[in-house]
N, C-alpha and C positions, 0 to 999 in steps of 0.2 A: 601508393608509392608516388613519389614526385616524378615529373617528366624529365628532369635533369638532375645533376648532382645537387644534393640537398643536405646542407650542414645540419639543419635543425632536426632532421629525422635520421641522420647518420648513414645515409646511403651515398656511396661514392659513385662517380660517373661510370666507372667500370662495372660496378654491381648493377647499376641501372641499365647499362647496355646489355648485360647478360639477361636481365629480366625482360627487356624489350625483345631480345632475340627469341627467348623461349615463348614469349607471348605472341610472336609473329607480327610485331609492330613494323609497319611499312618503313623502309629505309634503314632498319637496324643492322642488317647484314652489310649494307653499303658503308655504314659508319664504321663497323668493325673492320672491313677491308681497308678503308681509307686510313684508319688509325694504325693498323698492324702490318699491312703488306710491305710497306717501305722498310721498316726496321727488320722484318723477317728476311727480306731480300738481301739487305746489307749484311746481316749476320751470316747468312748462307754463303755469300760471296767471300766473306772474311775467312771462312773455313776452306777456301780454295776452289769453290765451284765456279763454273763459267756463268755468264749472265743467263744463258739458256737453261742451264741446270737449276740455277737459283729461281728462275721463273716457274719451272716445273715443281720445285719444292713448295713455292708459295701457293700454286694452284692446288696441289695435293693436300696441303695443310688446310686450306679453306674448304675444300671438298669434304675432308674428314670432319671439320668443325660443323659443317652444315648437316651432316648425317648423324652427329652425336650430340646435338645441342642440349637435349634433355638431361644428359649425364654431366654437363659442366656444372661445377660447384661454384655458386655465386660468392662464396667466402674466400676463394682463392684467386690470385691474379691470373689474368688471361695469358700473360707473357710466359707463364710456366707451362702452358700447353704447347 
């Protein structure tokens, strides 16, 4: 598999990120957090949560992701989790 998004092999950058996470590639979890923590925080605040509660939700979500990595389906979007 390619190390980044690869049009010729049909692997999206999100699929590659999931594969990197499952393989334990250094920095993969940091990339995941950087890409999704901000949008998740905003989405939680839009539901009426305080900044502190939104931070808690973000932390709990990424903790859950870290403990269930092997069950994540590479064919589905991470935003659905």
